[in-house]
C-alpha positions as CSV (number, residue, x, y, z in Angstrom):
1,M,-54.0,-36.3,20.1
2,L,-54.9,-39.0,17.7
3,F,-51.3,-40.1,17.5
4,A,-51.1,-40.3,21.3
5,L,-54.2,-42.5,21.4
6,A,-52.8,-44.7,18.7
7,L,-49.6,-45.1,20.6
8,D,-51.6,-45.9,23.8
9,A,-52.9,-49.0,22.1
10,L,-49.3,-50.3,22.1
11,G,-49.1,-50.1,25.9
12,E,-47.0,-48.2,28.4
13,P,-43.4,-47.0,27.9
14,P,-40.8,-48.6,30.2
15,V,-41.0,-47.7,33.9
16,K,-37.6,-46.0,33.8
17,V,-38.7,-43.5,31.2
18,H,-42.3,-43.1,32.1
19,P,-43.0,-39.4,33.1
20,V,-45.9,-40.3,35.5
21,V,-43.6,-42.7,37.3
22,W,-41.1,-39.8,37.6
23,M,-43.9,-37.7,39.0
24,G,-44.7,-40.3,41.5
25,H,-41.0,-40.5,42.6
26,Y,-41.0,-36.7,43.1
27,L,-44.2,-36.7,45.1
28,K,-42.9,-39.5,47.4
29,W,-39.6,-37.7,47.8
30,A,-41.4,-34.4,48.7
31,R,-43.6,-36.3,51.2
32,S,-40.6,-37.8,52.8
33,H,-39.2,-34.4,53.5
34,W,-42.3,-32.9,55.1
35,R,-41.4,-31.6,58.6
36,A,-44.3,-29.2,59.4
37,Q,-46.2,-29.7,62.7
38,T,-49.2,-27.3,62.7
39,P,-52.1,-27.5,60.3
40,Q,-51.2,-24.1,58.8
41,Q,-47.6,-25.2,58.2
42,Q,-48.6,-28.5,56.7
43,L,-51.0,-26.7,54.4
44,A,-48.2,-24.4,53.2
45,E,-45.7,-27.3,52.9
46,G,-48.1,-29.4,50.8
47,A,-49.0,-26.4,48.6
48,A,-45.3,-25.6,48.0
49,G,-44.7,-29.3,47.1
50,W,-47.6,-29.3,44.7
51,A,-46.6,-26.0,43.1
52,A,-43.0,-27.0,42.6
53,G,-44.0,-30.3,41.0
54,A,-46.6,-28.7,38.8
55,G,-44.1,-26.0,37.7
56,L,-41.5,-28.6,36.9
57,A,-44.0,-30.6,34.9
58,A,-45.3,-27.6,33.0
59,G,-41.7,-26.5,32.3
60,A,-40.8,-29.8,30.8
61,G,-44.0,-29.6,28.7
62,W,-43.1,-26.1,27.6
63,A,-39.6,-27.2,26.6
64,A,-41.2,-29.7,24.2
65,A,-44.1,-27.5,23.1
66,R,-42.5,-26.5,19.8
67,A,-41.5,-30.0,18.8
68,P,-43.1,-31.7,15.7
69,W,-46.6,-33.0,16.2
70,Y,-45.4,-36.6,16.3
71,V,-43.0,-35.9,19.1
72,Q,-45.7,-34.1,21.0
73,G,-48.0,-37.0,20.5
74,A,-45.4,-39.4,21.8
75,L,-44.9,-37.2,24.9
76,L,-48.7,-36.9,25.4
77,K,-49.3,-40.6,25.3
78,P,-47.8,-41.4,28.8
79,L,-50.0,-38.7,30.3
80,L,-53.2,-40.7,29.5
81,A,-54.1,-44.3,30.3
82,R,-57.0,-45.5,28.2
83,R,-55.6,-49.0,27.4
84,A,-54.5,-49.7,30.9
85,L,-57.8,-48.6,32.4
86,F,-59.9,-50.7,30.0
87,A,-57.6,-53.7,30.5
88,A,-57.8,-53.5,34.3
89,V,-61.6,-53.4,34.1
90,A,-61.7,-56.3,31.7
91,E,-59.5,-58.4,34.0
92,V,-61.9,-57.9,36.9
93,G,-64.8,-58.8,34.6
94,A,-63.1,-62.0,33.5
95,A,-62.5,-63.1,37.1
96,L,-66.2,-62.4,37.9
97,Q,-67.3,-64.3,34.8
98,Q,-65.2,-67.3,36.1
99,E,-66.9,-66.9,39.5
100,N,-63.5,-66.3,41.1
101,L,-64.5,-63.7,43.6
102,P,-61.2,-63.7,45.5
103,E,-59.2,-63.0,42.3
104,A,-61.7,-60.3,41.3
105,R,-61.3,-58.6,44.6
106,R,-57.5,-58.8,44.3
107,L,-57.5,-57.3,40.8
108,L,-59.9,-54.6,41.8
109,G,-57.7,-53.5,44.7
110,W,-54.5,-53.9,42.7
111,H,-55.6,-51.9,39.7
112,L,-58.6,-49.7,40.4
113,V,-59.4,-48.7,44.0
114,S,-57.5,-47.9,47.1
115,R,-60.2,-49.2,49.6
116,D,-60.2,-52.6,51.2
117,T,-61.9,-55.1,48.9
118,S,-61.6,-58.2,51.0
119,A,-65.3,-58.2,52.1
120,L,-66.9,-57.0,48.9
121,S,-69.6,-59.1,47.3
122,A,-69.5,-59.9,43.6
123,A,-72.1,-57.2,42.9
124,E,-70.0,-54.7,44.9
125,V,-66.8,-55.7,43.0
126,A,-68.6,-55.2,39.7
127,G,-70.1,-51.9,40.8
128,A,-66.7,-50.6,42.1
129,A,-65.0,-51.5,38.8
130,I,-67.7,-49.6,36.8
131,E,-67.4,-46.6,39.1
132,S,-63.7,-46.6,38.7
133,L,-64.1,-46.9,34.9
134,A,-66.5,-44.0,34.7
135,E,-64.4,-41.7,37.0
136,N,-61.0,-42.6,35.5
137,L,-62.4,-42.3,32.0
138,S,-62.6,-38.6,32.9
139,D,-59.5,-38.3,35.0
140,S,-57.1,-40.4,32.9
141,V,-58.4,-40.0,29.3
142,V,-60.6,-37.1,28.7
143,A,-58.9,-34.7,31.1
144,P,-55.4,-34.9,29.8
145,L,-56.7,-34.7,26.2
146,L,-58.7,-31.6,27.1
147,A,-55.8,-30.1,28.9
148,Y,-53.6,-30.6,25.8
149,R,-56.3,-29.1,23.6
150,V,-56.5,-26.0,25.8
151,G,-52.9,-25.5,26.9
152,G,-50.7,-27.9,25.1
153,L,-48.1,-30.2,26.7
154,P,-47.5,-27.7,29.6
155,L,-51.1,-27.9,30.9
156,A,-51.4,-31.6,30.2
157,A,-48.2,-32.3,32.2
158,A,-49.3,-30.0,35.0
159,Y,-52.7,-31.7,35.1
160,R,-51.2,-35.2,35.3
161,L,-48.9,-34.1,38.1
162,T,-51.8,-32.7,40.0
163,N,-54.0,-35.7,39.5
164,T,-51.1,-38.0,40.6
165,A,-50.6,-35.8,43.7
166,D,-54.3,-36.1,44.6
167,A,-54.0,-39.9,44.2
168,L,-51.0,-40.0,46.6
169,W,-51.7,-37.1,48.9
170,G,-55.5,-36.5,48.8
171,Y,-56.6,-38.5,51.9
172,R,-58.3,-37.4,55.1
173,T,-55.7,-38.9,57.4
174,P,-53.9,-37.1,60.2
175,E,-50.7,-36.8,58.1
176,L,-52.4,-35.8,54.8
177,E,-55.5,-33.9,55.9
178,Y,-53.8,-30.5,55.4
179,A,-50.7,-31.3,53.5
180,G,-52.7,-32.8,50.6
181,K,-55.5,-30.3,50.6
182,T,-54.1,-28.0,47.9
183,A,-53.4,-30.9,45.5
184,A,-56.9,-32.2,46.1
185,R,-58.6,-28.9,45.5
186,M,-56.5,-28.2,42.4
187,D,-57.4,-31.6,41.1
188,D,-61.1,-30.8,41.7
189,L,-60.7,-27.5,39.8
190,L,-58.9,-29.0,36.8
191,N,-61.5,-31.8,36.5
192,L,-64.6,-29.6,36.6
193,A,-64.8,-29.4,32.8
194,P,-63.5,-33.0,31.9
195,A,-66.0,-34.7,34.2
196,R,-68.9,-32.8,32.7
197,L,-67.6,-33.4,29.1
198,T,-67.3,-37.1,29.9
199,A,-70.9,-37.2,31.3
200,L,-72.2,-35.3,28.2
201,C,-70.5,-37.7,25.8
202,A,-71.8,-40.7,27.7
203,L,-75.3,-39.3,27.5
204,L,-74.9,-38.7,23.8
205,A,-73.6,-42.3,23.4
206,T,-76.7,-43.7,25.0
207,G,-79.3,-41.4,23.5
208,G,-79.8,-39.7,26.9
209,R,-80.7,-42.9,28.8
210,G,-78.7,-41.8,31.8
211,W,-80.2,-38.3,32.0
212,R,-82.7,-38.9,34.8
213,V,-80.1,-40.5,37.1
214,W,-77.5,-37.8,36.2
215,A,-80.0,-35.0,37.1
216,Q,-81.0,-36.7,40.3
217,D,-77.7,-38.2,41.7
218,R,-74.7,-36.4,40.2
219,Q,-74.1,-34.6,43.5
220,N,-74.4,-37.6,45.7
221,T,-70.6,-38.3,45.8
222,T,-68.2,-36.4,48.0
223,S,-66.2,-35.4,44.9
224,P,-67.7,-32.5,43.0
225,N,-66.8,-34.2,39.7
226,A,-66.9,-38.0,40.0
227,G,-70.7,-38.2,40.4
228,H,-71.2,-36.8,36.9
229,P,-69.8,-39.6,34.7
230,M,-70.6,-42.3,37.3
231,S,-74.3,-41.3,37.6
232,V,-74.6,-41.4,33.8
233,F,-73.1,-44.8,33.6
234,A,-75.4,-46.0,36.4
235,G,-78.5,-44.7,34.6
236,A,-77.4,-45.9,31.1
237,L,-76.7,-49.4,32.3
238,D,-79.7,-49.4,34.7
239,I,-77.6,-50.5,37.6
240,K,-77.3,-49.3,41.2
241,L,-73.8,-48.1,42.2
242,D,-73.5,-48.4,46.0
243,K,-70.4,-47.6,47.9
244,R,-71.2,-48.6,51.4
245,G,-71.9,-45.7,53.7
246,V,-70.7,-43.2,51.2
247,Y,-73.1,-42.8,48.3
248,V,-75.8,-44.5,46.2
249,L,-76.3,-43.8,42.5
250,N,-79.5,-44.9,40.8
251,A,-81.0,-46.5,44.0
252,C,-83.8,-48.1,41.9
253,G,-81.5,-49.9,39.6
254,R,-80.6,-53.5,39.8
255,E,-77.4,-54.9,41.3
256,P,-74.5,-54.9,38.8
257,A,-73.2,-58.2,37.5
258,A,-70.2,-59.5,35.7
259,A,-71.8,-59.0,32.2
260,D,-72.3,-55.3,33.0
261,L,-68.5,-54.7,32.9
262,N,-68.5,-55.5,29.2
263,R,-71.4,-53.2,28.6
264,A,-69.7,-50.5,30.6
265,L,-66.5,-50.9,28.5
266,R,-68.5,-50.6,25.3
267,L,-70.1,-47.4,26.6
268,A,-66.6,-46.1,27.7
269,R,-65.2,-46.7,24.2
270,V,-68.0,-44.8,22.5
271,T,-67.8,-42.0,25.0
272,T,-64.1,-41.7,24.4
273,G,-64.6,-41.5,20.7
274,L,-67.2,-38.8,21.0
275,A,-65.0,-36.8,23.4
276,V,-62.1,-37.0,20.9
277,L,-64.4,-35.8,18.1
278,I,-65.5,-32.8,20.2
279,L,-61.9,-32.0,21.1
280,L,-60.8,-32.1,17.5
281,L,-63.3,-29.5,16.5
282,P,-61.4,-26.4,15.2
283,G,-61.2,-23.5,17.7
284,R,-62.3,-20.0,17.0
285,R,-59.8,-18.1,14.9
286,Q,-58.6,-14.7,15.9
287,R,-59.0,-11.9,13.4
């Protein structure tokens, strides 16, 4: 795990050999072959597509599971995205610091969120970037490391396929409402522990400053997981995270500003370090 994190500091591997890019190609190919008409058929078709992809990913991980530690570390690295996440948030923050709101909106939509950013205020852009940082710290860093700690490369690869499937299929649109449901539910299931571990580590990193907001607002989001790290970040930074018409976290907090992105990144770095320390603790030995 430490070797994977060290390699992550060097950046991403080339697109042609990036396993998550391959996963995306598979998921787009599977979607292009959907033919089901009824909701029940769409549900079955989407479930089969997810199961086949997760099986292939786990099988590839299993084939490399007995490789030396440095090979496993090199293969684990593309399954997490700490450097890319932090860099994306920093870019949005830099644009806000320069008072270039159109560029900040563009960068936010390009790197971090799927919703329309064209009408967001500077505070909303800053808040959305912090929300994405907190949520993806769990999804893209802690979760694959925890999956590797529990189930090695097979589980880490299957997790990343599932998380990517949720990102591409997990929308409440007429085409994806049923077809993407299995991937979305499995992603929720696999992120139950990582989201709570991330929230715990963020609380430890701040001496418990986000505890009140976490206890009060962690269930305000539609996701059963995202509200955990996001509410801790909102409380620890004393800011209000408000996604219009969807949720509000720490309603009594102040509006986020550009400087808060640097504070959020510092918190994310310490949270990551604490999570890694916990995941490196030795497991219980069998007699």
